[in-house]
N, C-alpha and C positions, 0 to 999 in steps of 0.2 A: 504494500499499500504506499503510495507516495506521501511524503510528509510535507507540511507547510514549511516555507522558507523564511517568512517574516509574518509578523502579526497583521492579520487582515481577515476580512469575512471570507469564508470558504464553504464549499459544499463537499461532502464525502458520501459516496455510495459504498455500501458494504453490508455485512451481515452481523446481526447481534449474536455474539458468541455465548454469553451467559446471562443469567438473570441480572437485573439492575441491582447494584450495591447501594441500597438506601439506608444502610445501618449508620447510625449517628456516630458511634465510636466516641473519641474524646473531643470531637469538635475541632473546627479550624477557625483561625482568627478572622477570616473573611465573613464568617457567619457567627461572630460574637462568641465563639466557643460553645454555641448551642449544640445539643447532641440528639434531639428528637429527629426522627427520619424526615419529617416535613420541613425541618429547619436547616437541613444540610444539603450539600451538593450530592447529586446522585451520579455515580460513576458507572459507565457502560463500556465494555470493550467492543470495538467495531473492527471486524476482520475483513480482508479483501475477498475471500472466497468462503462459501458455506462449508463448515467443517474445519477451517484453519484453526490452529491452536491459539489460545489466548496470548501466548508469548509474541505473536505476530501482530497483535492488535494496536490500534491507536485508541486512546482513551477519549471518550466524549462525555461531557458532564452537563446536566441540567442544574440550574441554581434555584434556590427557593424563591427569589424575587422574580425571576423570569417565569417560573412555573405558576405563579399567581395569575399570570395572563393567559395560561394554557392549562385549564383545569382538566383536560383530557389526557395529559401527559402523566399517566400513572403506570406503575409496574404492571398492574392487572391489564390495562388497556393495551400495553405494548407487548404483553406476554406472547401472543401468537407469532411474533417475529423473532423470538429467542430460538436459536438453533433451528431456524427455518430455512427452506430453500428460497424464500421470498426475501429480497433485499430491502433495506431501509435507506433513506437519503437524509443525511444530517447536515444542517447548515448552522454556522455560527462563527465566532471569532477564534483565531488560533492563539494559543497561549503556551509559552515555554514554562514547564513546571519542574524545576531542577530538584525539588524536595523528594522526588520519587525515583532517584537513581537506582536504589536497591531493587526496584521492580523491573528494571530493563531485562528483557529476555525471559521473564517469568510471567508478568501480567501485562506487558506492553513492549512495543518494539522501539518506541521513541519517547522522549520527554515532551514532545509537542502534543498538545491536546486541542480538541475543539471545545472551548470553554469560555463563555457559556454557549450552549446550544440556543439558537434563536428560531429554529424551524425544524420539525420532524415530519418526514413524509414516509409512508409505508406503501409497498407495492401490494395492491389488493385488487383481485378480480381483473388482472391484466393492465392496471393503470396506477400511476402514482396518486396517492391520496394524502392530503395534508392531515396530520394526526388530529388537528383541531376540528376537522370535519367528520371524524368517525362517529358513528352512532353512539349516543350516551348509553352506558350500561351500569349495572350495579357495581361492577368491578372497578369502575372509574372514580368512585367517591374519594374525595380528598379532604383532609383536615385543614383548619386554619393555619396559615403560615405567617409568622411575624415578618414585618416589613422593615424593621430597624432594630438596633441593639439597645433597647431601653431596659 
């Protein structure tokens, strides 16, 4: 998978390799060290070909503030495209994240990420569909997300 050369808005077509990591963990400074799943960045590995190992992935991330504008971007709604033969198309800004050097070759192929994601499209019934236009289902329910660090 080609990696970004400089920070700018890009689109990447690929395949969701594993489930979305929405676990809060210890929190990151960008999210005020919050640790609830709805308050943290969600990490997703995107691989070039269906079945490629996670070690070859580029990491793409949704952020809690952007997800507030995209209520259908939930792990449940995107689950049909995990380990699927149908690709997804991710758009957003490129970010170099040097804090994850230890993950190279294990969970990612590069320190470049698409972060934050600004658009998610899924290949559905032979065409690209904006994830915001997917039918609403019970699996898509989301909780309130804080918008600042108060």
